[in-house]
DOKOLRO-653085 format. One record per residue (C-alpha): residue number from 1; residue in three letters; chain; x, y, z. Coordinates in steps of 0.2 Angstrom, whole numbers, plus 5000, padded with zeros to 4 digits. Example, Ala and Ser with C-alpha at 12.3 -4.5 7.8 and 13.67 -1.06 7.14 Angstrom:
2
+-----+--------+--------+------+------+------+
: num : residu : chaine :   px :   py :   pz :
+-----+--------+--------+------+------+------+
:   1 :    ala :      A : 5062 : 4978 : 5039 :
:   2 :    ser :      A : 5068 : 4995 : 5036 :
+-----+--------+--------+------+------+------+
END
This chain:
309
+-----+--------+--------+------+------+------+
: num : residu : chaine :   px :   py :   pz :
+-----+--------+--------+------+------+------+
:   1 :    unk :      A : 4911 : 5129 : 4732 :
:   2 :    unk :      A : 4901 : 5143 : 4740 :
:   3 :    unk :      A : 4909 : 5161 : 4742 :
:   4 :    unk :      A : 4907 : 5159 : 4761 :
:   5 :    unk :      A : 4915 : 5142 : 4761 :
:   6 :    unk :      A : 4930 : 5149 : 4751 :
:   7 :    unk :      A : 4932 : 5164 : 4763 :
:   8 :    unk :      A : 4932 : 5152 : 4777 :
:   9 :    unk :      A : 4945 : 5141 : 4769 :
:  10 :    unk :      A : 4956 : 5157 : 4765 :
:  11 :    unk :      A : 4954 : 5162 : 4783 :
:  12 :    unk :      A : 4959 : 5145 : 4790 :
:  13 :    unk :      A : 4974 : 5145 : 4778 :
:  14 :    unk :      A : 4980 : 5162 : 4784 :
:  15 :    unk :      A : 4978 : 5157 : 4802 :
:  16 :    unk :      A : 4988 : 5141 : 4799 :
:  17 :    unk :      A : 5002 : 5150 : 4790 :
:  18 :    unk :      A : 5002 : 5163 : 4804 :
:  19 :    unk :      A : 5003 : 5149 : 4817 :
:  20 :    unk :      A : 5018 : 5141 : 4808 :
:  21 :    unk :      A : 5027 : 5158 : 4806 :
:  22 :    unk :      A : 5025 : 5161 : 4825 :
:  23 :    unk :      A : 5030 : 5144 : 4830 :
:  24 :    unk :      A : 5046 : 5145 : 4820 :
:  25 :    unk :      A : 5049 : 5163 : 4826 :
:  26 :    unk :      A : 5048 : 5157 : 4844 :
:  27 :    unk :      A : 5060 : 5143 : 4842 :
:  28 :    unk :      A : 5073 : 5155 : 4834 :
:  29 :    unk :      A : 5069 : 5168 : 4848 :
:  30 :    unk :      A : 5072 : 5158 : 4863 :
:  31 :    unk :      A : 5091 : 5155 : 4862 :
:  32 :    unk :      A : 5095 : 5173 : 4856 :
:  33 :    unk :      A : 5084 : 5180 : 4870 :
:  34 :    unk :      A : 5093 : 5171 : 4883 :
:  35 :    unk :      A : 5110 : 5178 : 4876 :
:  36 :    unk :      A : 5104 : 5196 : 4874 :
:  37 :    unk :      A : 5095 : 5197 : 4890 :
:  38 :    unk :      A : 5111 : 5197 : 4900 :
:  39 :    unk :      A : 5116 : 5214 : 4891 :
:  40 :    unk :      A : 5099 : 5223 : 4893 :
:  41 :    unk :      A : 5099 : 5236 : 4907 :
:  42 :    unk :      A : 5085 : 5234 : 4920 :
:  43 :    unk :      A : 5069 : 5243 : 4917 :
:  44 :    unk :      A : 5055 : 5246 : 4930 :
:  45 :    unk :      A : 5038 : 5254 : 4929 :
:  46 :    unk :      A : 5035 : 5264 : 4944 :
:  47 :    unk :      A : 5018 : 5255 : 4948 :
:  48 :    unk :      A : 5022 : 5253 : 4966 :
:  49 :    unk :      A : 5034 : 5261 : 4978 :
:  50 :    unk :      A : 5040 : 5245 : 4986 :
:  51 :    unk :      A : 5038 : 5232 : 4971 :
:  52 :    unk :      A : 5040 : 5241 : 4954 :
:  53 :    unk :      A : 5036 : 5231 : 4939 :
:  54 :    unk :      A : 5051 : 5225 : 4930 :
:  55 :    unk :      A : 5048 : 5225 : 4911 :
:  56 :    unk :      A : 5065 : 5223 : 4903 :
:  57 :    unk :      A : 5064 : 5204 : 4901 :
:  58 :    unk :      A : 5047 : 5205 : 4893 :
:  59 :    unk :      A : 5052 : 5220 : 4881 :
:  60 :    unk :      A : 5067 : 5211 : 4875 :
:  61 :    unk :      A : 5058 : 5195 : 4872 :
:  62 :    unk :      A : 5044 : 5204 : 4862 :
:  63 :    unk :      A : 5056 : 5214 : 4852 :
:  64 :    unk :      A : 5067 : 5199 : 4847 :
:  65 :    unk :      A : 5051 : 5189 : 4843 :
:  66 :    unk :      A : 5044 : 5203 : 4832 :
:  67 :    unk :      A : 5061 : 5204 : 4823 :
:  68 :    unk :      A : 5060 : 5185 : 4819 :
:  69 :    unk :      A : 5042 : 5186 : 4814 :
:  70 :    unk :      A : 5046 : 5199 : 4801 :
:  71 :    unk :      A : 5061 : 5189 : 4795 :
:  72 :    unk :      A : 5052 : 5173 : 4793 :
:  73 :    unk :      A : 5037 : 5182 : 4784 :
:  74 :    unk :      A : 5049 : 5191 : 4772 :
:  75 :    unk :      A : 5060 : 5177 : 4769 :
:  76 :    unk :      A : 5047 : 5163 : 4771 :
:  77 :    unk :      A : 5053 : 5153 : 4756 :
:  78 :    unk :      A : 5071 : 5153 : 4762 :
:  79 :    unk :      A : 5067 : 5149 : 4780 :
:  80 :    unk :      A : 5055 : 5135 : 4776 :
:  81 :    unk :      A : 5067 : 5128 : 4763 :
:  82 :    unk :      A : 5080 : 5127 : 4776 :
:  83 :    unk :      A : 5069 : 5119 : 4789 :
:  84 :    unk :      A : 5063 : 5106 : 4776 :
:  85 :    unk :      A : 5081 : 5102 : 4771 :
:  86 :    unk :      A : 5085 : 5101 : 4790 :
:  87 :    unk :      A : 5071 : 5089 : 4793 :
:  88 :    unk :      A : 5076 : 5078 : 4778 :
:  89 :    unk :      A : 5094 : 5077 : 4784 :
:  90 :    unk :      A : 5088 : 5074 : 4802 :
:  91 :    unk :      A : 5076 : 5060 : 4796 :
:  92 :    unk :      A : 5090 : 5052 : 4786 :
:  93 :    unk :      A : 5102 : 5053 : 4801 :
:  94 :    unk :      A : 5088 : 5045 : 4812 :
:  95 :    unk :      A : 5086 : 5031 : 4801 :
:  96 :    unk :      A : 5105 : 5027 : 4801 :
:  97 :    unk :      A : 5105 : 5029 : 4820 :
:  98 :    unk :      A : 5117 : 5044 : 4819 :
:  99 :    unk :      A : 5107 : 5058 : 4826 :
: 100 :    unk :      A : 5088 : 5057 : 4830 :
: 101 :    unk :      A : 5074 : 5069 : 4834 :
: 102 :    unk :      A : 5076 : 5065 : 4852 :
: 103 :    unk :      A : 5094 : 5070 : 4851 :
: 104 :    unk :      A : 5089 : 5086 : 4843 :
: 105 :    unk :      A : 5077 : 5090 : 4857 :
: 106 :    unk :      A : 5090 : 5085 : 4870 :
: 107 :    unk :      A : 5103 : 5097 : 4862 :
: 108 :    unk :      A : 5090 : 5111 : 4861 :
: 109 :    unk :      A : 5084 : 5109 : 4879 :
: 110 :    unk :      A : 5102 : 5108 : 4884 :
: 111 :    unk :      A : 5106 : 5124 : 4875 :
: 112 :    unk :      A : 5093 : 5134 : 4883 :
: 113 :    unk :      A : 5097 : 5126 : 4900 :
: 114 :    unk :      A : 5115 : 5131 : 4899 :
: 115 :    unk :      A : 5113 : 5148 : 4891 :
: 116 :    unk :      A : 5101 : 5152 : 4905 :
: 117 :    unk :      A : 5114 : 5158 : 4918 :
: 118 :    unk :      A : 5107 : 5148 : 4932 :
: 119 :    unk :      A : 5111 : 5154 : 4949 :
: 120 :    unk :      A : 5103 : 5148 : 4965 :
: 121 :    unk :      A : 5098 : 5161 : 4978 :
: 122 :    unk :      A : 5103 : 5156 : 4995 :
: 123 :    unk :      A : 5098 : 5163 : 5012 :
: 124 :    unk :      A : 5108 : 5178 : 5018 :
: 125 :    unk :      A : 5112 : 5182 : 5037 :
: 126 :    unk :      A : 5100 : 5194 : 5045 :
: 127 :    unk :      A : 5104 : 5213 : 5043 :
: 128 :    unk :      A : 5110 : 5213 : 5061 :
: 129 :    unk :      A : 5123 : 5199 : 5060 :
: 130 :    unk :      A : 5134 : 5196 : 5075 :
: 131 :    unk :      A : 5150 : 5206 : 5077 :
: 132 :    unk :      A : 5163 : 5199 : 5065 :
: 133 :    unk :      A : 5176 : 5190 : 5076 :
: 134 :    unk :      A : 5194 : 5197 : 5073 :
: 135 :    unk :      A : 5187 : 5210 : 5061 :
: 136 :    unk :      A : 5200 : 5223 : 5064 :
: 137 :    unk :      A : 5215 : 5211 : 5062 :
: 138 :    unk :      A : 5208 : 5203 : 5046 :
: 139 :    unk :      A : 5203 : 5220 : 5038 :
: 140 :    unk :      A : 5220 : 5227 : 5042 :
: 141 :    unk :      A : 5229 : 5213 : 5033 :
: 142 :    unk :      A : 5218 : 5215 : 5018 :
: 143 :    unk :      A : 5220 : 5234 : 5017 :
: 144 :    unk :      A : 5239 : 5235 : 5020 :
: 145 :    unk :      A : 5248 : 5241 : 5004 :
: 146 :    unk :      A : 5262 : 5230 : 4998 :
: 147 :    unk :      A : 5271 : 5231 : 4981 :
: 148 :    unk :      A : 5273 : 5213 : 4981 :
: 149 :    unk :      A : 5255 : 5209 : 4983 :
: 150 :    unk :      A : 5250 : 5222 : 4969 :
: 151 :    unk :      A : 5264 : 5214 : 4958 :
: 152 :    unk :      A : 5258 : 5196 : 4961 :
: 153 :    unk :      A : 5240 : 5201 : 4959 :
: 154 :    unk :      A : 5243 : 5209 : 4942 :
: 155 :    unk :      A : 5253 : 5194 : 4936 :
: 156 :    unk :      A : 5239 : 5182 : 4942 :
: 157 :    unk :      A : 5225 : 5194 : 4934 :
: 158 :    unk :      A : 5233 : 5191 : 4917 :
: 159 :    unk :      A : 5239 : 5173 : 4917 :
: 160 :    unk :      A : 5221 : 5166 : 4913 :
: 161 :    unk :      A : 5207 : 5172 : 4902 :
: 162 :    unk :      A : 5217 : 5186 : 4894 :
: 163 :    unk :      A : 5210 : 5182 : 4877 :
: 164 :    unk :      A : 5192 : 5178 : 4883 :
: 165 :    unk :      A : 5178 : 5188 : 4875 :
: 166 :    unk :      A : 5172 : 5201 : 4887 :
: 167 :    unk :      A : 5163 : 5217 : 4888 :
: 168 :    unk :      A : 5172 : 5234 : 4890 :
: 169 :    unk :      A : 5166 : 5235 : 4909 :
: 170 :    unk :      A : 5170 : 5217 : 4913 :
: 171 :    unk :      A : 5189 : 5217 : 4913 :
: 172 :    unk :      A : 5190 : 5218 : 4932 :
: 173 :    unk :      A : 5178 : 5204 : 4934 :
: 174 :    unk :      A : 5187 : 5193 : 4922 :
: 175 :    unk :      A : 5204 : 5197 : 4930 :
: 176 :    unk :      A : 5196 : 5193 : 4947 :
: 177 :    unk :      A : 5191 : 5176 : 4941 :
: 178 :    unk :      A : 5209 : 5174 : 4934 :
: 179 :    unk :      A : 5216 : 5177 : 4952 :
: 180 :    unk :      A : 5204 : 5165 : 4959 :
: 181 :    unk :      A : 5209 : 5152 : 4947 :
: 182 :    unk :      A : 5227 : 5154 : 4950 :
: 183 :    unk :      A : 5226 : 5154 : 4969 :
: 184 :    unk :      A : 5214 : 5140 : 4970 :
: 185 :    unk :      A : 5224 : 5129 : 4958 :
: 186 :    unk :      A : 5239 : 5131 : 4969 :
: 187 :    unk :      A : 5232 : 5132 : 4987 :
: 188 :    unk :      A : 5235 : 5119 : 5000 :
: 189 :    unk :      A : 5225 : 5118 : 5016 :
: 190 :    unk :      A : 5235 : 5118 : 5032 :
: 191 :    unk :      A : 5227 : 5120 : 5049 :
: 192 :    unk :      A : 5233 : 5132 : 5063 :
: 193 :    unk :      A : 5240 : 5126 : 5079 :
: 194 :    unk :      A : 5228 : 5116 : 5089 :
: 195 :    unk :      A : 5218 : 5128 : 5101 :
: 196 :    unk :      A : 5226 : 5144 : 5093 :
: 197 :    unk :      A : 5223 : 5156 : 5079 :
: 198 :    unk :      A : 5236 : 5163 : 5067 :
: 199 :    unk :      A : 5232 : 5176 : 5053 :
: 200 :    unk :      A : 5245 : 5175 : 5040 :
: 201 :    unk :      A : 5249 : 5191 : 5030 :
: 202 :    unk :      A : 5246 : 5191 : 5011 :
: 203 :    unk :      A : 5264 : 5191 : 5007 :
: 204 :    unk :      A : 5267 : 5175 : 5018 :
: 205 :    unk :      A : 5252 : 5166 : 5010 :
: 206 :    unk :      A : 5259 : 5171 : 4993 :
: 207 :    unk :      A : 5276 : 5163 : 4997 :
: 208 :    unk :      A : 5268 : 5147 : 5004 :
: 209 :    unk :      A : 5252 : 5146 : 4995 :
: 210 :    unk :      A : 5245 : 5136 : 5010 :
: 211 :    unk :      A : 5236 : 5140 : 5026 :
: 212 :    unk :      A : 5219 : 5139 : 5033 :
: 213 :    unk :      A : 5202 : 5146 : 5027 :
: 214 :    unk :      A : 5205 : 5164 : 5035 :
: 215 :    unk :      A : 5223 : 5164 : 5027 :
: 216 :    unk :      A : 5215 : 5160 : 5010 :
: 217 :    unk :      A : 5201 : 5173 : 5012 :
: 218 :    unk :      A : 5213 : 5187 : 5017 :
: 219 :    unk :      A : 5225 : 5183 : 5002 :
: 220 :    unk :      A : 5210 : 5182 : 4990 :
: 221 :    unk :      A : 5203 : 5198 : 4996 :
: 222 :    unk :      A : 5219 : 5207 : 4996 :
: 223 :    unk :      A : 5224 : 5202 : 4978 :
: 224 :    unk :      A : 5207 : 5206 : 4970 :
: 225 :    unk :      A : 5205 : 5222 : 4980 :
: 226 :    unk :      A : 5222 : 5228 : 4973 :
: 227 :    unk :      A : 5216 : 5226 : 4955 :
: 228 :    unk :      A : 5200 : 5235 : 4958 :
: 229 :    unk :      A : 5188 : 5222 : 4963 :
: 230 :    unk :      A : 5176 : 5223 : 4979 :
: 231 :    unk :      A : 5177 : 5209 : 4991 :
: 232 :    unk :      A : 5169 : 5205 : 5008 :
: 233 :    unk :      A : 5173 : 5191 : 5020 :
: 234 :    unk :      A : 5159 : 5179 : 5027 :
: 235 :    unk :      A : 5161 : 5170 : 5043 :
: 236 :    unk :      A : 5150 : 5155 : 5047 :
: 237 :    unk :      A : 5150 : 5145 : 5063 :
: 238 :    unk :      A : 5166 : 5136 : 5057 :
: 239 :    unk :      A : 5173 : 5144 : 5042 :
: 240 :    unk :      A : 5178 : 5160 : 5033 :
: 241 :    unk :      A : 5177 : 5163 : 5015 :
: 242 :    unk :      A : 5178 : 5178 : 5003 :
: 243 :    unk :      A : 5164 : 5184 : 4992 :
: 244 :    unk :      A : 5165 : 5195 : 4976 :
: 245 :    unk :      A : 5153 : 5209 : 4972 :
: 246 :    unk :      A : 5144 : 5205 : 4955 :
: 247 :    unk :      A : 5131 : 5219 : 4956 :
: 248 :    unk :      A : 5114 : 5219 : 4948 :
: 249 :    unk :      A : 5103 : 5205 : 4941 :
: 250 :    unk :      A : 5109 : 5209 : 4924 :
: 251 :    unk :      A : 5127 : 5208 : 4929 :
: 252 :    unk :      A : 5124 : 5192 : 4939 :
: 253 :    unk :      A : 5117 : 5184 : 4923 :
: 254 :    unk :      A : 5131 : 5190 : 4913 :
: 255 :    unk :      A : 5144 : 5184 : 4926 :
: 256 :    unk :      A : 5135 : 5167 : 4927 :
: 257 :    unk :      A : 5136 : 5166 : 4908 :
: 258 :    unk :      A : 5155 : 5170 : 4908 :
: 259 :    unk :      A : 5158 : 5157 : 4922 :
: 260 :    unk :      A : 5147 : 5143 : 4914 :
: 261 :    unk :      A : 5150 : 5145 : 4895 :
: 262 :    unk :      A : 5167 : 5154 : 4893 :
: 263 :    unk :      A : 5179 : 5153 : 4908 :
: 264 :    unk :      A : 5175 : 5138 : 4919 :
: 265 :    unk :      A : 5165 : 5127 : 4907 :
: 266 :    unk :      A : 5174 : 5111 : 4912 :
: 267 :    unk :      A : 5174 : 5114 : 4931 :
: 268 :    unk :      A : 5156 : 5119 : 4932 :
: 269 :    unk :      A : 5147 : 5106 : 4921 :
: 270 :    unk :      A : 5128 : 5106 : 4925 :
: 271 :    unk :      A : 5130 : 5112 : 4943 :
: 272 :    unk :      A : 5121 : 5128 : 4948 :
: 273 :    unk :      A : 5129 : 5144 : 4953 :
: 274 :    unk :      A : 5126 : 5150 : 4971 :
: 275 :    unk :      A : 5125 : 5168 : 4976 :
: 276 :    unk :      A : 5119 : 5180 : 4991 :
: 277 :    unk :      A : 5109 : 5196 : 4989 :
: 278 :    unk :      A : 5112 : 5210 : 5001 :
: 279 :    unk :      A : 5100 : 5222 : 5008 :
: 280 :    unk :      A : 5103 : 5234 : 4993 :
: 281 :    unk :      A : 5099 : 5220 : 4980 :
: 282 :    unk :      A : 5117 : 5218 : 4975 :
: 283 :    unk :      A : 5123 : 5200 : 4972 :
: 284 :    unk :      A : 5139 : 5192 : 4978 :
: 285 :    unk :      A : 5147 : 5175 : 4974 :
: 286 :    unk :      A : 5159 : 5165 : 4984 :
: 287 :    unk :      A : 5177 : 5163 : 4980 :
: 288 :    unk :      A : 5181 : 5149 : 4992 :
: 289 :    unk :      A : 5195 : 5136 : 4990 :
: 290 :    unk :      A : 5183 : 5122 : 4992 :
: 291 :    unk :      A : 5176 : 5123 : 4974 :
: 292 :    unk :      A : 5186 : 5125 : 4958 :
: 293 :    unk :      A : 5175 : 5138 : 4951 :
: 294 :    unk :      A : 5167 : 5155 : 4957 :
: 295 :    unk :      A : 5149 : 5153 : 4964 :
: 296 :    unk :      A : 5151 : 5135 : 4970 :
: 297 :    unk :      A : 5140 : 5126 : 4982 :
: 298 :    unk :      A : 5143 : 5133 : 5000 :
: 299 :    unk :      A : 5146 : 5123 : 5016 :
: 300 :    unk :      A : 5129 : 5120 : 5025 :
: 301 :    unk :      A : 5133 : 5132 : 5040 :
: 302 :    unk :      A : 5124 : 5147 : 5047 :
: 303 :    unk :      A : 5132 : 5164 : 5043 :
: 304 :    unk :      A : 5137 : 5173 : 5059 :
: 305 :    unk :      A : 5146 : 5188 : 5052 :
: 306 :    unk :      A : 5149 : 5199 : 5037 :
: 307 :    unk :      A : 5165 : 5209 : 5036 :
: 308 :    unk :      A : 5164 : 5224 : 5023 :
: 309 :    unk :      A : 5182 : 5228 : 5018 :
+-----+--------+--------+------+------+------+
END
């Protein structure tokens, strides 16, 4: 064999090994990147004043990929032995009809789909929304200090998810979700008198655990506000519901992960999570009684007012 031909063969062999290493590294990187991405702070390059370039996603992926490339190269024998062993086991299970390559693909795709904290952006009302009808009454009901409301809020905040894994800055978020779960699991819708409008104080709604949409919204807002959460009320053409402030893109991804994979796994299933984004880029998710989990699909009605509490 000529020296040139040997050199070409060695180059082709190195290229093939490099391709294999990178393919394996990418397969290992994807799920870990999706998990870590929720914890990475946002990072922008000041390329433009209006539309700066966000680079934290790209940097996270590159760093994780680089780490796995080094890992696979350094422990190539161990990694490839494990992969070959897995392929042998998967081949045998496929032959016996227990678990096939198609099942593996479905599981892996499902992992990536589920770990991606999917949330659907939905249109928000214009910055100049109509005046919020009965704003003063509703705001006063939410803001009035009452020991019974605070006591009940603390109890509801700790009845669910107290042992769920959460970050040091996520206690209020998880406790707000616990209050949501407790109220919505017990709430019964009861209409106001025909042609009239009655706003129940939170203490009354606590005792009855029943009322119409504005009674529910006031109770939810008062309870969550009393444990440190930030809530606003949204009025549509025929409905009122509360929204909880989540925050930045990274905080939204983390909240969606907690809802989907930790706190409301059975209730959410494969459904998307919906959110609004305000003029400051902050994300809000609804806490309506019409859905058994935060961020459920909203009623198809135009938003006519936003009440900041």
